N, C-alpha and C positions, 0 to 999 in steps of 0.2 A: 549586526552584532560579532565581538571579537572576545578573546579570553587568552592571556595574555601568560597565564599561570602554565606552567607544563604539568600533567597530572591531577591539577584541579579536576573534584566529581563534577560530572554534567550529564543531561538528559536533555533533544534537544528535541520537539516533533511536530506530525503537521498534520493539517485536518485531510488537505486534502488539494490539489490545482482546482480551484472552482468550488468548495465550498465556502459558508457563512461563514461570515468574520462575525457577525454576533455570536457564534458556536466556540469563537476560542477560550471562552473559560472550562470544556472540556479539553482543551488541547495544553490549560495550564493546572490542570488539575492530574492530568495523563504523566505529563513534567513532571511534577513535584512526585506524584507516585514512584516514578521512575527513580526521585532523588532519594525517597526515602528505603530505596533497594541499596542506594550505593551508601546513604550513611549508615546503614547497617551489618554492612559489613560483605553487602553481596558484590558480587562481580558484573561487568558491562551486560552482559548475555539475560541474565536475571533480569538487570532494569528492563531492556528496550522490551521484556516480553511484556513483565508489569504496565507499562505505559501503556505501551498497543493494545494489550488484554481490556483498559478502562476502556481506550477510542471504543473498539469492540463491544463494549457493552453499554453504548451509548446513542440510542439510536438516530443521531443527528447528523453518524459520520457513515459515511459505506462500506461499510465491516462487521461481520459478526452481524450484533440484532438491529444495525441499521441496511441492509445487505441490501440490494438493489435486485426485485425482480427479472426476470429472462422476456423475454418478448412473448410468450406464452402466458405469462399470466401468474401464473403456479412455482415458477423453477426458481431454486435461487444457488448458484455454485459459488463458493469462497476457494481466493486463493490466500498464501500466506507464508513469509519466507523469513528465513534467521542467519544471523551469519557472527562469526566472531575475529577478532586476529589471533585467536588462540588455536584456529582449527575446525570449529563448530560451525558445521552450513547443514541445514538444514528446510524443505520446503514440501507445502502440498497444493493442489490443485481440484480443481471440482469439488470441491467438498462442500456437502449438503448437511444440514438438521447439527449440526456442533455449534454452542456457543463462542465457542475462542479460538478458530482457526490457527491462531498462531502459537499456542501452546500444543497444539499437535506438529505444526512445523518444527517447535524445540524438541518435540518427543523422535524424529524422525532425525535430528541432526544427534543422534544417540545409539540410531542401528546403523549398517551398512552400508545404507543406501544416503542419498540427498534430497531425493523429490518421489515422491508417492502420489498420485494422483485418481482418479474415477472413485469406481468401485475397493482398490486396492489401499487405497487413502482413507474408506469410509469405513473399512471394515479393520483397521489397523488404530482409530480413532476412537473406534466402540471398544477392540481390546486394551485399552489403556486405560479407558475410564471414564471416557468422553459420553454425558448420557446425553439420549436423545433432547434434539432443541429446537423448539420453531421456531427458529431468526426473523419469517413473518410479519411485515406490522402494517398496520393499518395506515401508516406515512408510506410504507415501500408499494403498498396497491394507489393510493394518491398519484406519485409520482408515477406510477405504470401507467393509471389513467389520462394524465397530461402528456407522458409520453405519444400514446396512442390518437390524444386528438392531436400533437405536433403533426404525427403521421397524414391525420385526414388533410389537415390545414397545408401539405407538401410539401413543409420548413424540412432542411436537409439537418439531421439531428449530430450525423460524425464527420468532419473534414476527414474528405482522402476516400470517401465510399458514398455510392449513389442509396437513398432508402430500399429502392428493388432491391436491390441485392438482395440482403434479408427477405424477404418473401419468394425468392427465385431460389436461392440454398435453404430453402424455411424447412428445420431437422428435426423438429416437433413433435412429442406423440399426440397431442391436441394437432386440431386444426386448425393451417392460415388464417387468420382474421380477413378479412375482405383487403383486397391489394388497393391501396391510394396512394396517386403521388402526390438530457438524459445524464440519468447519473454517472457520470466516469470518473472517479476520483479513487483515491487509496488511502489509509492512514500510515505513518510510518514516524520510529523514533529511533536515534543513534545514541549512543553513549558515551562517556569517556568514563573509567574508573579510576579509582585512586593510582590504581597500580599504573596506568595507562595503557591499560585493555582499551581495543574498541571493539561496539555491537550494535549490528544494525536487524532490525523488525517492523514488516512491513506485513499490512493485511489489505483485502480489498472483497467488500459483495461484489463483483464485477461491473461492465461495462451494460448501458442500455443506449441503441440494440445492442444486441449479438445474439450469437447462433450457441445452441445446445453443444456443450462441450469448449467453449471457447474459452483461450487464456492468455491472459496480458502478458504486463511487463514485472507485476509483484514477486511469484516465485521466480521471475529469470534472474539467476546470477546473473552480476554485474552489468542486468538491464536493470532489474529496480531495484537492487541493493547493491553491496559490497561495501565488506570490511578488512582492511589489514593493517599492518603494524604504525601504517602512517595515517588513517583513519576510517570515517566512516560516510557512506553517503547513502542514502536514500532517496526515490525519486518520482513522483506521481505524474500522471496526465495520459493521450491517451499510446498506451502500450504498444498496442502497435506499429505504432511512432520510434517510442521507446527504445523499444528491442535493436530496430532497428541501426541504432550509435552506441551499442552496448553502453548506456547512459552512464551509470554509477558509477561503472569500470573507468572510464575516459575520466571523470572526471577525479576519479582516485588517484589518478594515475597525475591527473595535473595539479593534484596537491602533493604528491608524493616529489615534484617533480621541482616541487617549490614556489608553482606557482601562487599566489594572494590567494586567500578563499572567495574577496568579492569578484576578481577576476577570472577566476575558475568557473560561478559558480553564473557569471553574465555569459562566458565564452559557451557555458552548455544552454542556457536558454536562445541564445543567439543561434541555434543549430537549425531550429523549428521556426517554422512561416507565424506568421501571429495567430493567425486562425488554431492553431496545432494545442490545445491547452498543457501544460510541463510546465513543472514544478521540482527545486531541489532543493533537500536540506542537507548539510552535512558538518562534521568535525575533522579539526586536524590537530595534533599535537598543541597549536597554540592559539587558533584561530578557529570560529563557529559562525555560521550564515544560514541565511535561507534566500531562497529567487522564487519567484514567479511571473509569470505573464498571466496570471488571474487570481483572484482576488485568495488567498491559501491562512488560514489561519494556525499557526506556530506559536509556541511557547519554549521558553528556555530556560530550567532549573540549575543552578550551580548552590 
């Protein structure tokens, strides 16, 4: 996908590396929701927040209402981050019982801080009026049961770590299930408004398996998201691997240096072994693109 008209308003979204392509209609709706904000005179940041909030409300995606249960089968911890080329930067991590973490991250961008986590993020969310909201769904419970069954069969759930590690370092209040020898995706959006400003937003319901308090790349500036005067980048995949490359910032720098979009995305994915799920979407002044080594539903609206 390419756009050679500078400052043409557009929104590009993804539904997560490894998500189902049959759910692309949700990405299409979110992209057009973000574009409606731009057409109404809104800025890029408002557009990406609107797009990601729509994906958070869609239980088919691992964010907001579609978030994944942690290994105890009870806990859900969510992360989100936003950034634009005009100085806005905000993120939250380990947030619970909030419908739209991306809107809380946007509110954080107006404070003296860029990241709030845990109990502080929870109190902040409620102080700004975010209602208590149970994001757990029957679909999340079914996915959790499937994950437990995979553990019982001895299937490795995440590249780079052994299943046994999650039981050896178990830190949930609930007792560990019997040890016997998953969702890991994110939603994101990038946008360019009529004034040429860029913005990015991402949200995740967490990875499975993971320990209590685990934070991946989604709320980490430069790893899961980055935006500046040359473009915006959103990343999805296994966060523990993504942060080691500060992937979003690396892709942004390649674009800023003049690397063609397709080449920049290919270089990004090539940094990872094939067993590591990875996906990237990006906008520059003249191009847009997406690439993943897994199925990754995306949609562009302009």
